[in-house]
N, C-alpha and C positions, 0 to 999 in steps of 0.2 A: 157492604156487609158490616154487621155490628156485633159487638160482644156484649151480651147481657151480663150485668154485674152479678156477683154472687150474693146470696142472702142467707139468713138463718131462719129455719122453721120457727113459727111463733111458739112460745112455751105453752104447751098444752097440759092436759091432765097427767101425762107421763112424767113431767118435771116435778110434780108434787106428790107422787106416789111413795108409799113406804117401801122399804126393802122387800118385805114379804109380798106386797102386791107386784113389785117388779119381778120377783121370782115366779109368781103365778103367770104373769103375762109372758115372761120369757119362756116358761115351760110350754105354754100354749103355742108360742111362736116356733119352738123347736118341733112340736108335733105337726104344725102347718108345713114347716120345711120338709119334714118326712113325707107328708102327703104329696108335696110338689116334687120331691125326689122320685117318688113312685110313678108320677104321671108326667108333669111338665118337663122334667129334666131330659127325658128320652125324646120328647117332641122337639125340644130345642136343639139337642145334639143331632137328631135326624134331619131337621131343617137345614142347619148350617153345613153338615157334611154332604148332604145331597146337593145343595146349591153349589158348593165348591166342586163337587165331582161332576156336575153338569156344565161347568164353565167351558171346558174344551169343546163341547157340542154347541158351537155357534152362540155361546154365552147364554144358553137357555136357563142357566141356573140363577141369573140375575134377579128375576122376580122373587124367587125363594129367599135369596139373600136380603133383598129389600124388605120383604115381609119379616124376616128374622130380626133385622136391625130395628124396625119399628116396634116389634114386640119387646125387644131388649130395652129400648128406651122406656117403655111403660114399666117393664119389670124392675129396672134400676131405680126409677122414681118411686115405685111401691116399696122396694127394699129400704130406701132411705126413710120413708114414712114408717115402715115397720120397725126399723132400728130405733127410731125416736119414740114410738109409742110403746114398744115392748121392753126396751132396755134403757130408755131414758138418755140415749146418746144424742147430743146436740150436733146433728149432721148439717154441714154447710152445703148449700146448693152451689156447685162450681160454676164459674163463668162459662157461658156458651156462646159460640159464634153463630149468628143468624144471618142468612142472606137477605139482602134488601130487594132482590129481584122479585117481580110479581109472578103469580101463577105457579104452575107445576115446576118450572125451572128453578124458582127460588126454593120450593119445598125440597126438591132433590139436592140442590146445593147445600141447604142446611143439613140434610141427612148425611151428605158426604163429609161436611165439617165435623159432625158427631163421630163418624167412623174414624176420622183422622185424629181425634182427641184422645189423650191418655185417660182423662176422667171417665169417658164412656167405657173403655176396655177394663179399667179398674173396677167400675161398677158391675160389668158383665162377669168378670172373674169372681168378684165377691158373691154375686147371685148364685153362680154355679157351685162354688165351694160350700156355701151355706146349705144348698140343697143336698149335696153329697154328705156333709156332716149330719144334716137332719135325717137323711135316709138311714145312715148307720146307727145313729143314736135312737131314732124312733123304732128301728127294727129290734135293737136290744131291749128297749122298753117294752114293746108289745110282746116279745117272746117271754120276758120275765113276768109280765102281767098274766100271760096265758098259763105259765107254769104255776103262778100263785093261784089262779082260778081253779086249775085242775086239782092241785093239792087240797085247796079249801073244800072243793066239792067232794073229794074222797073222804075228807075228815068228817064232813057233815052227813054224808049218805052212808058210808060203810064203817067209819070209825077207825079204819086202818087202810094201808095201801102199800104198794111196792114201787120202788124206784130202781129199775133194773133188777138185780138179784137181791137188793136190800129191802127187807120188810120193815115197815114203819108203823108204829101205833099212832094213836091220836095225837099224843104230845109230839112225836117226831114229825108227823104231817104238818101240825101247826107251826113248829119251829122251822121246817123247810119252807113252808109257805111264807112265813115272816121274812126269812132270809131272801127269798126270791123277790118279795115286795121291796125290801131294802135295796136290792140290786136294781130293780126297776126305777125307783125314785132316785137312786144315786146316779144312774146313767142319764136320767133326765136332767138332774142338776148339773152334771158334767157338760151335757149338751148346751145348757143355758150359758154356762161360763165360756165355753168355746165360741158359741155364736156371738156373745157380747164382745169377746176379745177380737173376733174377726171383724165385727162392725167398727170397733174403735181403730183397728189397724188398717183396714182396707177402704173404709168410707172417708170422704173428706171431712175434716174437723176444723175447728176454729184456728188451730195452728197452721194447717194447710192454707186456709183462706188468708190468714195474716201474711204468710210468706208470699202468696200470689199477689196480694195487694201491695206489699213492699216492693216486689219486683216491678209491678205495673207503675207504681209511683216513681220508681227510679227511671223507668223508660220514659215516662211523661216529662220528668225533669230534664233528662238528656235531650228530649225532643224540643223542649222550650229553649234550652241553651243553644242548641244547634240552629233553631229557627231565628233566635235573636242575633246570633253570630252571622248567619247568612244575610239577614236584613241589614245589619250594620255594614257588611262588606258590599252589599248592593248599593247602599246610599253612598258609601265612600267611593265606589267605582263610578257611580253616576256623577258625583261632584268632580272627581279627578279627570274623568274623560269628557265630561260635557260642560259643566258650568265653569270650572277653573280655566280651561283654555280660552273660553269666550270672554271671561273677565280680564285675562291677560291681554287679549286682543283689544278689548275696550280701553284698557289703560294705555296701550301703545297708540291707539288712535287719538285719544285725548292728548297724549304726550306729543304727537306730531302736530296737533292743532295749536298747541300753546305757543310755540315760537313764531307761528305764521299769523297770529292775530294782528301784530303790528306791521309785518312786511307783506303779507298776502291775505287780506281779510276774506276774500271770496273763497280761497282754498280752505282757510280755517273754518269758515261757515259750513263748507261741504263736509269737512271732517267731523265737526260737532254734530251735524245732522246725521251722519253715518253712525256716530257713537250713540246718539239718541235712539235710533232705530235698533241698534244692537242691544241697548239696555232694555228696551221693551221686549225684545225676543228673549233676553235672559230672564226677565220677570215671568214671562210665559212658561219658560222651561222650569223655573223654580216652583211655579204653581203646580205644574205637572208632577214634579218631584214630590211636593207636599201631598198631592192627591195620591201618589203611590204609597206614602207613609200611612195616611188615613184621610180619605176624602171627606170634605166638609158635608157633602150631600148625604153621606151615610149617617153622620151624626144628626143632621137637621131633619131629614125626611125619611130615614130608614132604609132598609135593605132593598125594598121593591124599587124605589126611585133611583138608588145608586146603581142597581143592576140594569135598570132601563137606560141610564146614561152610558153604562159600559156597552150595552148592546147597540146603542145608537152610534157609538164611535167605532165599532168593529168594522173592518173592511169586508168581513165575511158576514152575509146575512144570518141573523140570529133569531130563532124562534124561542121567545122567553115566556116561561110560565112560573108564576110565584103564587103560592098558596100557603099563607101563614095564619094560624089560628090566633096568634098574638105576636107582638113584636118581641123577638128574642133579646137576650142580654147583649151588652156592648161587645164582649169578647167573641161570642158566637157569631154576631153580625159581621165583625171584622174578618174572622177566619173564613166565613162563607163568601164574603166579598172577594177576598184575595184568591180563593180557590177558583172562582169564576173568572177573575181578572187574569190570572196566570194561564188558565186553560184557554181562554179566548186569545191571549197573546200567542200561545203555542200554535193554536189553530191558524192564526194569520201568518205566522212566520214559517211554520214547518209542515203543516198538514196537507197543503194544497187542496183544501176542501172547498166545496161550493156552498155549503150551508152548515149551520151548527144549531144545536138545541140545548137550552138550559132549563132545567126543571128544579125548582126549589120548593120543598114542602116542609112545614114545621108544625109541631103540636107542643104540648106542655112538657114533653120529655126529651125530644130530639129535633135536630134540624138536619134534613137530608138534602144533599145537593147532587144532582146528576148533570154532567156536561158531556155531550157526545157530538161527533162530527162525522162526515162522510168522506174523510180524507184518506191518505195513503196508509195510515196506521204506523205501527212499528215504534211507537213511543215507549221509552224505558226509563226507569228510575236510575239516575246516575249520580255518583258522588265523586266525580273526577276533578272537581274544582272548576270546571268549565261550564258544562250544561247541567246545572244543579236545580233548575226550577221545580221539577216534580219532587226532588228530594226535600227542598225547602217546604213545599206544600205538605208533604207527608209529616215533616217535623211539626209544622204549625198545627195540623189536625190532631196529631198524637198528643201534643202538649195539652189539649183540652180533654183528653181521655177518649177521643174519637178514633176513627179509622178512615183511611183513604185507600181505595182500591182502583187499580188501573187495568183496563182490558184494552189491548191495542194490537190485535193480530195484523200482520202485514196485509195491506189491501182491504181491510175491513173497518177502517176508521178507528177512532179512539173513544173510549168511554171512561170517564172519571166518576167515581161514586164516593162521596164523602158523607160520613155520618158524624154529627157533632152533638154530643149530649148536652143538655141544658141543666144547670144547677137547679134543684127543686126549690131552693129558697131565694133564687135570683129574682129581682124585680122585672116585670114584663111591662110592655107598653102596648095597649090596644091599637089596632090599625083602624082608623076611621076612613070615611069615604073621601075626605079631603086630604088624607095623608098627613094630618097634623098630629104629632104624637101626644098622647095623654097617658099619665102614669097609672098603672093598675097592677096589683099584686097577683102572683100565680104560685104553681108547684115547681132503666136504660136498656141494644141489640148491638168473605173473601169470596 
């Protein structure tokens, strides 16, 4: 699942209008809100109340609620455009979480994410409040216009008229009609002011987007720091628990061989040979450790070759599919590689799986990695200081501005989905048939 970044509507004609044209557009918008208040407001309220009321009856109200949510998504989007066009408000489109699952399941998941977001309900509340205000203001406007019309007609046709028990001549009728017209225009102007204030208060603006961006950047910074700390601790642990004891043993072996060179050459030769074999094993372990930091094949031949090497070394059979439109940047490649590496390591150690599948797809905007197995499931993100592999992967992916999701119901296997956004100005490398990289330039979505 991915979060689509917020953006600003392009400056259109509304941004260059004079105050008088803004007032006319706002007045038209208020009258439109009044028309919606007469018609659509009651349809919306009937749909949601009927859907909720039918939920106890075997959840039969769900289709009505799904329809209402879809209609509200459209209505909220139209309200943002109307606020920008009629009132000149620079409304920001808030970040939206989109499911990466294919088909109807992904569509319903995205719909559920919308329902769970505050920006959706904020837009729905604004939509309904604007319709209620428009209904009241438009009602007052049309009543005042109707009175103005009636008084004007009496003045033209009869030259006099009565308002209740009060008899008015021509001048009185014209004065009363003018007063009613002023009331109509004043009510409309007040409606414009209220609707514009509601838009600025309830719709996301540049300040809201800036606060969200600052919070997201802070989360990415913490993720990068946590990922770097976890990687440093892993390297330190591997050196302390693996390489260091073997180097100590190698030094002790050589130390035992040294005094025997003169007294027992055969034994000294055996100890030196043993030390030689141990040094070669240490070199192999060092190469594996270096591969864990950043494998050379990833730099030299790209993600496809590096993942193929991972799949070949996996004790669990891996079905690998890689489909990249162009070679991603270095950071995205490294993060995707370590997501797959850690996931396959967990499959081999803990999943008790008979097979695994890795699917990597990339375009100009994002790199999507799916890893799933048919094991026992039950994997969970933990920050207990012991089993922190998934937590480290989450921090790595989050540091790029992406998202890692884990689905691991007991008995149903484990599925990891990582979405890694690609920088629009990052250099890309085309993938050729011989896997030899060649530089080429190029250009965001639980």
